[in-house]
C-alpha positions as CSV (number, residue, x, y, z in Angstrom):
1,M,-7.2,-52.0,109.4
2,K,-7.7,-53.5,112.8
3,I,-4.8,-54.5,115.0
4,K,-5.6,-57.2,117.6
5,F,-3.7,-57.3,120.9
6,T,-3.6,-60.4,123.0
7,V,-3.0,-59.8,126.8
8,K,-1.5,-62.7,128.5
9,R,-1.7,-63.2,132.3
10,L,1.7,-62.2,133.8
11,P,3.3,-64.5,136.3
12,N,2.3,-63.6,139.9
13,A,5.7,-62.0,140.8
14,F,5.7,-59.7,137.7
15,Y,2.1,-58.9,138.3
16,Q,2.8,-57.7,141.8
17,C,5.7,-55.6,140.6
18,F,3.5,-54.1,138.0
19,L,0.9,-53.1,140.6
20,M,3.6,-51.7,142.9
21,A,4.9,-49.5,140.0
22,L,1.4,-48.2,139.4
23,L,0.7,-47.5,143.1
24,F,4.0,-45.9,144.0
25,G,5.1,-44.6,140.6
26,N,4.4,-41.0,141.7
27,L,6.7,-41.1,144.7
28,D,9.8,-39.1,144.7
29,A,12.4,-41.3,143.0
30,K,15.2,-39.6,144.8
31,A,13.9,-41.0,148.1
32,Q,14.5,-44.5,146.7
33,I,18.1,-43.8,145.8
34,P,20.5,-45.0,148.5
35,V,23.2,-42.8,150.1
36,I,26.8,-43.7,149.1
37,G,28.1,-45.8,152.0
38,E,24.7,-46.9,153.2
39,I,24.5,-50.4,154.6
40,R,21.4,-52.6,154.2
41,M,20.4,-56.1,154.9
42,F,19.7,-58.2,151.8
43,A,18.2,-61.7,151.7
44,G,19.6,-62.6,148.3
45,N,22.8,-64.6,147.7
46,F,24.2,-62.2,145.1
47,E,25.4,-58.6,145.0
48,P,22.8,-56.3,143.6
49,Q,24.1,-53.9,141.0
50,G,25.8,-50.9,142.6
51,W,26.2,-52.8,145.9
52,L,28.9,-55.0,147.4
53,F,28.9,-57.5,150.3
54,C,30.3,-56.1,153.5
55,D,33.0,-58.8,153.7
56,G,36.1,-56.7,154.5
57,R,37.5,-56.8,151.0
58,S,40.1,-54.3,149.8
59,L,39.1,-51.8,147.1
60,S,41.0,-49.5,144.9
61,I,40.8,-45.8,146.0
62,T,41.0,-44.5,142.4
63,E,38.1,-46.8,141.3
64,H,35.8,-45.8,144.3
65,I,36.8,-42.2,145.1
66,A,33.3,-41.3,146.4
67,L,33.0,-44.2,148.8
68,F,36.6,-43.7,150.0
69,S,35.9,-40.0,150.7
70,I,33.1,-41.1,153.1
71,I,34.5,-44.1,155.0
72,G,38.3,-43.6,154.4
73,T,40.4,-46.2,156.2
74,T,38.0,-46.6,159.1
75,F,37.8,-50.3,158.3
76,G,41.3,-50.9,157.0
77,G,43.5,-50.2,154.1
78,D,46.7,-48.2,153.5
79,G,44.9,-45.0,152.6
80,V,47.3,-44.6,149.6
81,T,46.0,-47.1,147.0
82,T,43.5,-49.2,148.9
83,F,40.8,-49.1,151.5
84,Q,38.6,-51.8,153.0
85,L,34.9,-52.4,153.4
86,P,33.5,-53.1,156.8
87,N,33.5,-56.8,157.5
88,M,30.0,-57.8,158.8
89,S,30.6,-61.6,158.4
90,D,29.6,-63.3,161.6
91,R,29.2,-59.9,163.3
92,I,26.3,-57.6,164.4
93,P,26.4,-53.8,164.0
94,V,26.6,-51.7,167.1
95,G,26.1,-47.9,167.3
96,T,29.0,-45.6,168.3
97,G,29.0,-43.7,171.6
98,Q,29.4,-44.4,175.3
99,R,28.8,-47.9,176.5
100,I,27.2,-48.7,179.9
101,G,30.1,-48.5,182.3
102,G,31.8,-45.5,180.7
103,Q,33.8,-46.9,177.8
104,N,33.5,-45.2,174.4
105,I,33.3,-47.2,171.2
106,N,34.3,-45.7,168.0
107,L,33.4,-46.1,164.3
108,G,35.1,-49.2,162.9
109,Q,36.0,-50.7,166.3
110,T,35.5,-54.4,166.8
111,F,35.1,-56.2,170.1
112,G,33.4,-59.2,171.7
113,A,34.0,-63.0,171.7
114,K,32.0,-66.1,170.9
115,T,32.8,-67.8,174.2
116,T,34.1,-67.1,177.6
117,T,35.5,-69.2,180.5
118,L,34.3,-68.4,184.0
119,S,36.7,-68.2,186.9
120,S,36.1,-68.1,190.6
121,S,35.9,-64.2,190.5
122,N,32.8,-64.5,188.3
123,L,30.9,-66.7,190.8
124,P,28.8,-65.3,193.7
125,S,30.2,-65.3,197.1
126,H,29.8,-68.8,198.7
127,S,31.4,-71.2,201.1
128,H,32.2,-74.9,201.2
129,Q,31.6,-77.2,204.1
130,L,34.5,-79.5,205.3
131,K,33.3,-82.4,207.4
132,F,35.5,-84.4,209.8
133,E,34.6,-87.8,211.3
134,V,36.3,-89.3,214.3
135,M,36.5,-93.1,214.6
136,N,37.0,-95.0,217.9
137,S,40.2,-96.7,217.0
138,E,43.9,-95.8,217.2
139,A,45.3,-93.6,214.5
140,T,47.5,-95.5,212.0
141,S,48.9,-92.6,210.0
142,K,50.2,-89.1,210.9
143,V,49.1,-87.8,207.5
144,A,45.5,-87.5,206.4
145,L,44.8,-89.5,203.2
146,A,41.8,-89.6,200.9
147,N,38.7,-91.2,202.5
148,M,40.3,-91.5,205.9
149,K,38.7,-90.6,209.2
150,L,40.5,-89.0,212.2
151,G,41.7,-91.6,214.7
152,I,42.3,-91.0,218.4
153,Q,45.1,-92.7,220.2
154,G,43.9,-94.9,223.1
155,F,43.3,-98.5,224.1
156,K,40.4,-100.9,224.4
157,S,39.1,-102.2,227.8
158,G,36.7,-105.0,226.9
159,R,34.3,-103.5,224.5
160,T,35.0,-99.9,225.6
161,F,37.5,-97.6,223.9
162,I,39.4,-95.4,226.3
163,P,40.9,-92.4,224.4
164,I,44.2,-91.0,225.6
165,K,43.8,-87.7,223.7
166,R,40.5,-85.8,223.4
167,F,39.4,-82.8,221.5
168,T,38.1,-81.0,224.6
169,S,41.3,-79.5,225.8
170,A,43.5,-77.2,223.7
171,S,46.6,-78.7,225.4
172,N,46.2,-82.1,223.9
173,L,44.6,-81.5,220.5
174,I,45.7,-83.9,217.8
175,P,47.7,-81.8,215.2
176,L,46.3,-81.9,211.7
177,K,47.8,-81.0,208.4
178,S,46.1,-78.3,206.3
179,V,43.2,-79.6,204.3
180,S,41.6,-78.4,201.1
181,T,38.6,-79.4,199.2
182,G,38.9,-81.3,195.9
183,N,38.8,-79.6,192.5
184,A,35.6,-79.7,190.5
185,G,34.7,-78.7,187.0
186,T,36.5,-79.0,183.6
187,G,36.8,-75.3,182.6
188,M,34.8,-75.7,179.4
189,P,34.0,-72.3,177.7
190,I,30.5,-70.9,177.8
191,S,28.8,-69.8,174.5
192,L,27.8,-66.2,174.3
193,E,26.0,-66.4,171.0
194,Q,22.3,-65.6,170.8
195,K,19.8,-67.1,168.4
196,Y,20.3,-65.7,164.9
197,V,19.4,-65.9,161.2
198,V,22.0,-65.2,158.6
199,V,21.5,-62.5,155.9
200,N,23.9,-60.5,153.8
201,Y,24.9,-57.0,154.6
202,I,25.5,-54.9,151.5
203,I,27.0,-51.4,151.1
204,S,26.1,-48.9,148.4
205,L,28.8,-47.8,146.0
206,Y,26.6,-45.2,144.2
207,G,23.7,-42.9,144.9
208,N,23.2,-39.6,146.7
209,Y,26.4,-38.1,148.2
210,P,25.6,-37.5,151.9
211,S,25.7,-34.0,153.2
212,F,26.2,-32.8,156.8
213,N,23.1,-31.7,158.7
């Protein structure tokens, strides 16, 4: 009795998986098992079996004792019946330790902002020029108004203006009110966001229980 087998060509994706299994089938399987509490990036839009999205959700301690024993209430929760997963939505991970400048950052700490508004203290040291122009006619106002030029009291003799007060002597200077430059800018915030591409962060619920080095 002869049995005839028909081998059909597998779809490309399954064929690649089959080859990978043949090539790496002898690797230590334990090395492929995640550590409980391990966080990875995942390009899919679903939660793989044994993993959850790092979206800050609240979990029951009794249902996830192993994970709770590792992360505790570092990321939130009452520590009695619930604890929370880290919330990686719209955030990037940063390692713990001492920041440049001396400040320490701890596990579970959040900081940073999407935008900031600059003030004068953020600008480099600089100066503004204030320009005065004097016109050869009698002053018509004691108070400096917008777009006015300084006027000197005096009289005309034919086509010549003869000033009564000059700026060359401290005894007869024309007193001026304090002058300030006009405001500029609208105070719009500046974006601090860098270029990014969105993926899902997932955390492992099961796997090898981590041990201390």
